N, C-alpha and C positions, 0 to 999 in steps of 0.2 A: 486877284481874280481878273481885274481889268487888264493887267499886264499879260496874263495867260491868254485871254481872248485876243488881245492885240497880236501876240506871237502866233497864234493859230491863224489869224487873218493874213499876216505877212507871209507865213509859210504856204498858205493856200494860194496866195497871189503868185509867189515864186514858182509853185508847182504848175500853175496855169501858164505862166510865161515860159518856163523851161519846156513844157509840153508843146507849146506853139513853135518854139525854136526847133524842137526835135521833129515835129511834123514838117516844117519847112525844109530842114536838112534831109529828111527822108524823101521828100518830093524831088529835091535836086538829085539825090542818089538814084532814084527810080528813072529820072529823065536820062541819066547817063548809065543805063544798065549794062552797056557794052564794056564799061570800065568800072564795074561795081566794086571789084576787089581792089583795084588801084585807088578808087575814091576813098575807101575806108583806110587804106594804108597811108595815104598822104593827108587826109583831113582829120587832124587830131581834135578839132573843135567838136565834132560829133561825139567822139568818145568822152571828152570832158563834160559836155552837156548831158550826156546820158548818165554819167556818174553823179553829177550834181543833182539831176532831177530825182534819181533814186534816193540819194541822201536826204534831200528836202522832203520827199514823199514819206520816208520813214520817220523823220522828225515830226512832220505834220500828224501822222497817225499816232505817234506817241503822245504828242501834246493834246490831241483831241481825246485820246483815251484818258489822259491825266485829268483833263477838264471835266469829263463826264463820269469819272470813276467815283466811288464812294469816298475815297481819300481826298479827291479834289474838291468835292462839294462839302458844305458845312452841315452834314446830317448829324454829326456827333455832338453838336453844340446844343 
């Protein structure tokens, strides 16, 4: 149970960090609106961070569901 809570905390922290990086990258892209299409074509970091943040968010949701579900708690004991 402690391991599961630790994993949820780590995934939540990773979600916050990746969200901050995405917000920063979006701000840079909006500053360069004239080259918006070129920015996304040549900046692969944004695409990778978006994919990583979506995966981390899904894992976090699944872990939180597992920790709060009937199966994850010890109701049946």
